[in-house]
N, C-alpha and C positions, 0 to 999 in steps of 0.2 A: 481642210486636213488636220489643223491643230485641235478643232472642236471634236472630230470624229476621232483623234487620238485619245483626247482626254475621256470621250465616252466609252470607249474601248478599255482604257486603264480602268474607269470606274466600275465596269461590268466585271472585270477580271477579278478586281480586289473584292467586290461585294459578293461575288460567289466563292472567294476563298474558303476551302476547308481547313479551319484553324486546327483542329486535332490531327488530321493528315500532316500537315506543315510541322507540328510540333513532334510527332512520332519520327519523323526523319531527322530531327535537330539532335545534336549531340549534347547541346546545352539549351534548354527550352527555355530557362529564364533570359539568357542572353538574346536568343532568338526572338523572344516576345519584345523585348526591349528594342531590338531593331526594328520590328514590325510595328511596334506603336510608333516610332519616329517616323517609319516610311508612310504609315495609314496618315498620320498627323500631316505630313508633308503633302501627300497625294490630295487630302481633303482639301487643304488650303488652295493647292493648284487647281482642283476642280472648282472650287468655289468661285475663283477668279475667273475661269472659263465659262463657268455657267452664267455668271453675272454679265459676262459680255454677250453671250448668246442671248439671254434675255433682253438685254438693251438693245440689241439688234432686232429682236421681235418687235420690241415695243416701237422701235422706229418704224418698222414695216406696217404696223397697226396705225400709228400716227398718218403716215402718208397715205393708207388705205382709207381713212375716216376724212383725210383733207380731198382726197379725189371724190368721195362720197359727196361730201358738201360742195365741193366744186361743180360737180354734175348738177346737183340741184340749183345751185346759185345760176350756173349758165344756162339751165333750162328756164328759171324764171326771167332770166335778162332775153332771151329769145321770144318768150311770150310776151313779155312787154313791148319789145320792139316790133313783134307781128301785129300786136293790137294797135300800136301807134301807125303802122302802115297802113292797117285797113282805115283807120279813122282819117288819115289824110287822103286816102284814094277816095273816101266817100265825099270828101269836099272838093274833089278834083285837083288836089295837088298830088299828081302822079310821081313828079320827079322826086319830092320828098318821101313818099310813100316807098318808092323802090329803095332809096337809101335805108330807110329802116327795115325793110326786108332782107337787104343784104346783110345788115347788123344782126338781124335774127338769124340768117345763115351762118354767119361767124359764130354767133353765140352757140348755136346747135352743133358747130363743128367741133367747139371746144368741150361742150359737153358729151360728145362722144369719146373725144380723147379722154376725159376724165374717167367716164365711165369703163372705157376699155382698160385703163391704167388699173382701176380699182378691181377689175375682172381677174387681171393678170395676177394682182397682188395676193387674191384670194387663197390659191393652193398654196403659194409661199409662206403664207401665213399659218396655214393649217399643218404643214409640214414643220415649219420652225416651232410651232406649238407643241406637236408630237415630241420632238428632239428636246424641247425644255423639260417636258414632263418625264421623260426618261432619264434626262440628266438629274433631275430633282429627285426621282425614284432611287436612282444609283448613288447619288450623294447620302439619302437618308440610310440607305442600306450601309455604306461605307462608316458612317456615324454610328449604327448600330454594332458593326463589327469592331470599331474601335472601343465601344464600350465593353464588348466581350472580352476583347485582347487585355484591357486594363484589369477588368476583373480576373480573368485566368492568370495573368501575372501575379496579382495580388494572392490568389488562392495558393499558386504555386511556390511563392516566397514562403508563404506560411507552412504548407506541407513540407517544404525543404528544412526548415528550421526545426519542426516537430520530428522529422526523420533524424537530424542531427543529434537533437536531444536524446532521441530513443536509443541512438547507437552509442552515445556516452554511457547511458543508464547500462546498458548491455555489457558494456566492455567493463563497468565498475563491478557489474553482478557476476561476470565471469572470473575477475580477478580474485573473488573470494568464494567461488563455487567449491563446496567441498568435495563434490564428485569429479573436478576437472583434475585430472593427474599433473597437469601443468602449472597449477597455481601455487603460489607461494605457500598458502595456509598449508595445502597438502603435503608439500615438500618438508615444512617444519613439523607437521604431525608425524611424518614418516621418520624423521630424525629422532623425535622423541621416543617413538615406539621402540627403535633400535637402542636407544640408551636404557629404556625400561628393560628390555629383554637382557641387555648386558647385566644389569643389576641382578635380575632373577638367576642369571647363571652363575653370579658370584655368590649370590645367597644359597643356591642349590650346592654349589662347590664348598661353602663354609659349613653348611649343615652336613654334608657327608663327612667332613673331618671331625667334626664334634661328635657325631654318631660313632665313628670310629674310636673316639677316645673313651665314650662311655661303654662301648663293648669291651675295651681292655680293663676298665675298671671292674665289669662284671666277672671278668675271667679270674681278675685278681682275687675278686671275693670267694670265688668257688674254691680256689686253690687255698685260701687261708681256712675256710671251713672244713676242707679234707685234713688239713695238717691238725686241726684243733681235735677232728675225730680220731684221728691217728694217736695223738698224745693221750686221750680219753682212754683209747683201747690198751694202750701202753701201761696206763696208770692202774687200769683194771686188772690186767694180766699181773703186775708187780704184786697187788695186793693179795690176788689169788695165791701166789706162790708163798709169800710170807705166811699166809693164814694155814 
């Protein structure tokens, strides 16, 4: 049951869709850190379980070879005992011949037992070998996923730092954006424009007052010219009367 549980866990993790998991995560970087830890722990557990499973398989294979070797050995002993019985029977020693025939029977019985045990072990070895191969494949897939996760984490950290740097640059640009009505520079420019407008207004007001003064001077000049001409007329009239 423990081995089957480990196998199921390996299969599940090996088939995990990393992108789908990350899409559902609020903080992909933290999720990846946790996944790396979980995968590393699962790989360690899987390696221990697989090592035990392989060990059990090797024991089965050892027992299988021993049963095969024992079957051959008991067959050789049965053959030797049977030949000895035949030799003794040929020389008239029936009693000893029967003993060796009985030994041959015992050897044959043990040969059959060894062959039976070897035959029984064959399907177990095949099944256990298939399980071991599946576990190895699953473990390799997990290790590949771990590499992907590690690379993905490094990529996300780099992208996160780049995004933060870009955000800082954008904030700096925004703070001096001349087209941004909320920027400090724009507000300062608006203040200067208002001051310039006030100065122009004062200049226009001063110019209007000066123009009025010059206009009054022009009026005085015209009056003086009129008086001079009037005096000239009077002088001319006086001269005419006296003449």
